[in-house]
ROBAPA-302807 format. One record per residue (C-alpha): residue in three letters; x, y, z. Coordinates in steps of 0.2 Angstrom, whole numbers, plus 5000, padded with zeros to 4 digits. Each point is the difference from the previous one (the first is absolute). Layout:
ALAXYZ/...
This chain:
MET493852495048/PRO500749834997/GLU500449905015/ASN501950004997/GLY500050184994/THR501050054985/PHE501849994994/ASP500150195001/GLU499849985019/LEU501549875002/GLY501450135000/LEU500949944984/PRO501250124991/PRO499250094985/ALA501049894987/LEU499249845007/GLN498350085001/ALA500250044982/ALA500549824996/ILE498549925009/ALA498850124992/ASP500749954983/LEU499749825004/GLY498250045005/PHE500249975019/THR498750105010/THR499649915016/PRO501349905010/SER499749825005/ALA499949965019/ILE501949955000/GLN500550154991/ALA499050125011/GLN500949935015/ALA501749954994/VAL500550164990/PRO499850135014/ALA501049885012/LEU501449974988/LEU500150194995/SER500250045018/GLY501549885001/ARG499249865010/ASP500449814996/ILE498449914997/VAL499349825000/GLY498649984988/VAL498949855000/ALA499350014982/GLN499749884986/THR500250024982/GLY498750114992/THR499950135014/GLY501150134992/LYS501649975010/THR501250034986/ALA499550195000/ALA499949995019/PHE501949985001/GLY500550064983/LEU499450185001/PRO500850035017/LEU501649914994/LEU500150124985/ALA499750155012/SER501649955009/ILE501149994985/ASP501250144994/PRO500049984981/ASP501750104999/VAL500949875010/HIS500449864988/ALA500149865013/VAL498849865006/GLN498950085014/ALA498649885001/ILE499949814999/VAL498449904998/LEU500149815002/THR498749894992/PRO499849815000/THR499949974981/ARG500750074984/GLU498350044993/LEU499550105016/ALA501750094999/MET499650064982/GLN498250055004/VAL500650105015/ALA501450084991/ASP498850054985/ALA498850075013/ILE501350115009/GLN500750064984/SER498250064994/PHE499950105017/ALA501650084996/THR499550084983/HIS500250185007/LEU501749965008/PRO501350024986/GLY501649915003/LEU499249875011/ASN500449824995/VAL499249845006/LEU500949834997/ALA499249825002/VAL501349875004/TYR499649815001/GLY500849844997/GLY499949914983/SER500550164990/PRO501750064995/PHE501050075014/LEU501050134990/PRO498650114994/GLN499450025018/GLN501850045006/ARG500150134986/ALA498350085005/LEU500650015018/SER501750084995/ARG499050134991/GLY499150055016/ALA498349925002/GLN499250075015/VAL498749875004/VAL500349814999/VAL498649875000/GLY500649825000/THR499949835007/PRO501149975015/GLY501249884992/ARG500450114986/VAL500150165011/LEU501249905012/ASP501049944984/HIS500350194996/LEU500550045018/ASP501249855001/ARG500850064983/ARG500050185006/THR499150064985/LEU498650065012/LYS500550125013/MET498850045014/ASP500950155008/ASP498650124994/VAL498549885003/ARG498850095011/PHE498449904996/LEU499649814999/VAL498549914996/LEU499649815003/ASP498549964989/GLU499149845003/ALA501249965014/ASP499049845005/GLU500249934982/MET501950045000/LEU500249915017/ARG499049854993/MET501149994985/GLY501649995011/PHE500650174998/ALA500150045019/GLU501950005001/ASP500150114984/VAL498850125007/ASP500950015016/ARG501750034992/VAL499350144989/LEU499250095014/SER501649985011/ALA501050084986/ALA499050164999/PRO500550155010/ARG499350015018/GLU499150174996/ARG498749934988/GLN498149984998/VAL499249834997/ALA498349954994/LEU499549825002/PHE498449944991/SER499349825003/ALA498449924996/THR500149905017/MET501050045016/PRO500749835006/PRO501450005014/PRO501550004987/ILE499350164993/ARG499850075017/ARG501849965004/VAL500650094984/ALA499050165005/GLU500749995018/GLN501849984994/HIS500150134986/LEU498650125002/ASN499950155012/ARG498450025010/PRO498949974984/VAL498350064997/GLU498949844998/ILE498650014986/THR498849874996/VAL498850014986/SER498849874992/ARG499949964982/GLN498450074991/ALA499049884990/SER500050044982/THR498549984988/VAL500149994981/THR498250014994/SER500250044981/VAL501049844997/ARG499349824998/GLN501349905009/THR500249824995/TYR501349865002/ALA500449834992/VAL501049865007/VAL501549974988/PRO501549895003/HIS501650114999/ARG500849934985/HIS498350024990/LYS499850185003/THR500650074984/GLY498949894990/ALA498550045010/LEU500550194999/ALA500049994981/ARG498349925000/VAL499350135011/LEU500750144990/ALA499349924984/VAL498250015006/SER500150175010/GLU498950144994/ALA501250135009/ASP500850134990/ALA501749975008/ALA500649895015/ILE501450015012/VAL500849845007/PHE500950015017/VAL501449885004/ARG501149995015/THR501850014993/ARG500950094985/GLY500549834993/ALA498149955000/ALA499650164991/GLU501249964986/GLU499549824999/VAL498150025000/GLY500150164988/SER501149914988/ALA498949845000/LEU498550114996/VAL500950084985/GLU500449834994/ARG498249965000/GLY499650154989/ILE499350115014/SER500450184999/ALA500950015017/ALA501550085008/TYR500849995017/ILE500850125013/SER500949975016/GLY501250105011/ASP501449974987/VAL499150084986/ALA500750184997/GLN498850145004/THR500050064982/GLU499649834993/ARG498649985014/GLU499250164994/LYS500049944982/ILE499249845005/VAL498750095010/ASP499650124986/ARG499849854988/LEU498749935013/ARG499150165002/SER499950034981/GLY499449834996/ALA501549944991/LEU500349875014/ASP498649905008/VAL500949905015/LEU501350065012/VAL500949885011/ALA500750095015/THR500849985018/ASP499250115014/VAL501550115000/ALA500050044981/ALA498150035001/ARG500150145013/GLY499050154993/LEU499349914985/ASP498450084996/VAL499249944983/ASP498150014998/ARG500049864987/ILE500449875012/GLY498549905003/LEU500849845007/VAL501349975013/VAL500749825001/ASN501049965016/PHE501149874992/ASP500849985017/VAL498950035015/PRO500850145010/ARG500649965018/GLU499250165007/PRO498150034998/GLU500450194999/THR501049964984/TYR498549914993/VAL499050165003/HIS501350114991/ARG500149884986/ILE498149984996/GLY499850195002/ARG500850014983/THR498449964992/GLY498250065003/ARG500550184997/ALA499150154993/GLY498349925004/ARG500349844991/GLU499849835006/GLY501649895002/GLU500449825003/ALA501449935010/LEU500549814999/SER501249925011/PHE500949844996/VAL500149905016/THR501049845002/PRO499249865010/ALA501150045014/GLU499650195001/GLN498249995006/SER500350085016/ARG500650164991/LEU498350024993/ARG499250015017/GLN501250145005/ILE499550104984/GLU498249985003/ARG500150065018/THR501050154994/THR498850054985/ARG498449945010/GLN499549914984/SER499949824995/LEU501049944985/ILE499149904987/GLN500849844994/VAL500049994981/GLU500649874988/ILE501450034987/PRO499250004982/THR500249834991/PRO500749994982/VAL498349984993/GLU499450165010/VAL501550104993/SER499749944982/ALA498250055002/HIS500450175006/LYS501250034986/VAL498749944987/THR498750125007/GLY501250144998/LEU500549944983/LEU498249994993/ALA499650175008/ARG501350084988/THR499449914984/ALA498750134995/GLU501250145002/ARG501349914990/LYS498849964986/GLU499650194998/ILE501950034998/GLY500049894985/ARG501549924990/LEU499349825003/ASP500149944982/LEU501649915003/TYR499349905014/ARG498449964991/GLU500949934985/ALA501249905011/ILE498549925009/ALA499149974984/VAL501549914992/HIS500249895016/LEU498249955000/ALA500149964981/LYS501549895003/ASN499249925016/PRO498149984996/ASP499849895015/VAL500450145012/ASP498650085009/PRO500150194999/VAL499450015018/ASP501449885006/LEU501350104989/LEU499450165009/ALA500149925017/VAL501849944996/LEU500550174994/THR499350085016/ALA500949885011/LEU501650044991/ALA499750195001/VAL499849995019/GLY501549895003/ASP499149845004/GLU501049854994/GLY498849875006/PRO500149885015/VAL501749945006/ALA500449855010/ALA499750035019/SER501549975012/GLY500149995019/ASP500850174999/ASP498650084991/LEU499450175006/ASP498249955000/ASP500449845010/ALA501050105012/LEU498550125002/SER498849865002/ARG501149925014/ALA500150175009/HIS498250034999/LEU499549825006/THR501150025015/GLY499250175004/GLY501750085000/ASN500549925016/GLY501349884993/ARG501950045001/ASP500650074983/ARG501749934999/ASP500550134987/SER499250155008/GLU501750085002/ARG500949944985/GLY500250054982/TYR498650064988/ASP499249864989/ARG501549895003/PRO499949834992/GLU499949845010/ARG501649934993/ASP501050155005/ARG499649975018/ARG500649825001/ASN501549975011/THR500350185004/ASN500149995019/THR501449925010/HIS499449965017/ILE501050005016/ALA499649925017/GLY498350075004/GLY499450014982/SER500550184997/PRO500950034983/ARG501650105003/TRP500850134988/ARG501850065000/VAL500650184995/ALA501850044996/VAL500050155013/GLY500549975018/HIS500750085016/ARG501650054992/ASP499050114988/GLY499150095014/LEU498449914996/GLN498650045012/PRO498449895002/GLY498950164996/ALA500950034983/LEU499849824995/VAL498150005004/GLY499850174991/ALA500849924984/LEU498949845001/THR498450115003/GLY500450144989/GLU500849914985/GLY499249835002/GLY498250055005/LEU500049895015/THR499150045016/GLY500549995018/LYS499249835002/ASP501049944986/VAL501750035008/GLY500649895014/LYS501649985010/ILE501550094994/ASP501849935004/ILE501450124995/PHE501749924998/GLY501750084995/SER499850004981/PHE498249944998/ALA498349995008/LEU498649875001/VAL498250055000/ASP498449895002/ILE498750044986/PRO498749865003/ALA499050044984/GLY501450004989/LEU500550124986/THR499550004981/PRO501450014987/GLU499550184996/VAL500250055018/ILE501749915002/ASP500650084984/ARG499650185007/LEU500749965017/ALA501649934993/ARG500450174992/THR499450105016/ARG501450085010/VAL500050005019/ALA501550085010/GLY500850044983/ARG500049824993/PRO498849894990/LEU499049885009/ARG500249864988/ILE498649905008/ARG499949814998/GLN499349865010/ASP501149935014/THR500649824998/GLY500949995016/PRO501850005005/ARG501249964985/PRO501149855002/GLY501450035013/GLN499250165006/GLY499049945015/ALA498650115007/SER500750175006/ARG499250105013/PRO499250174995/SER501250145003/HIS498650125004/GLY498949885009/PRO498249964994/ALA498950154996/ARG498250014998/GLY499550104985/ARG498250044994/SER499250134989/
């Protein structure tokens, strides 16, 4: 018998056993084998477990077992540090609830419209998964009532505290009924997490599990050092020479999915994109096109690619290197299926070398560095493919028109060498317009610089826009004392702005990471936030239209106090926000 037994032995209700059987689960992981029985018995738990250990099912299944689907009120709340994780956890819990009719799971997070979430709550969602700032926002507006809450989960608690959500988490837990069950999961157990457990949990069972190393043996794993703004051009070249039937390109945000997918289509590549915003029916149509061969390249976020199983995928490109090694393993598992060989290529900016080492330790395999194909190599590949089709095309016939045209051209131009003419026609057929003047912003120049520095130099554009021209980056940052550019948003303390909601918008809509977001000062009618790396015009445009606390951010660079204003003090005090 497996070391952790079977799911049948965990004591789950029949409806949940049926759901996990549908999902193909047979043997519980270590955290599931220990956490599920403890939670089913009503105990609080503290689980020290990292991403990739199966903790979502470890708390998601007992959580669902505690829900009464006939009661249309919030009965369980899961707090997560980021928007993306909230969406993933909500999707997973909903997949476990397929045999529980009438049970609804709702994801709530900053950077998305408030009203649809409010309506879903009013319709009686029983499970809420969300970021602390947005959950607190709903509590403050009384759109979320906790009278019937009996189960709370803190997922990645150490990350939430690191991002500045400690006060928000404390307020949410304090607002819950005293008779409740709490599950706290954290990759580490620093003193602040211990204090949370001591204050809000009742004699918890402590469970510690280690992450199992993963191996992916059927996939050739490679990487290339590519400055961030040149990734789209590099991707187009890689796809041009790939022998794979189909490819999936993973990006970090939904905005990136749209930008990269659209850029590939503009380059004539048979591509489409899916993200968390794409409706399920549309997603299914796109996946069917990929499966049938009508589509060759799919650009996707991790959330949108959940459950994607297409045997044609022979290449996975990590356009953005995932933050978690386990996410990398999940991504590259999309290829090398059904006994086939697959290839995974990761684009790494010069500043991201350390992530490779983490991935190699997890997969127990070394990633091979490769070079992005040059224009000459791309053209040579296209010519080879073109010439390989000539015999078949000759057999089809109907070539007289072209023979006559060539004959007329040679008669009018007797000095033209037929071989030269054939070479020119071939170049035009593969889209080779000849050499162009090189510039300091050229893709090949950038790749050469990255290669010569061994990937150790700081990539100034590593967190900025895709293929952004040099001229668009000039004079975009206004620096304050200390050298950090400040940005102003038109939402403040009077609107009920919380640091977590602002961080959620910046990371969810703007594609920023926690390291990109610095100090946040919230004033009465506006807030200031430090973003040292700056923002691209595209990101500014998206964020300007994003609503937080019911109002558009209208983000712009801060130019200091206006004449006659003076420097006011923050009405909320400085808040440290990270994601």
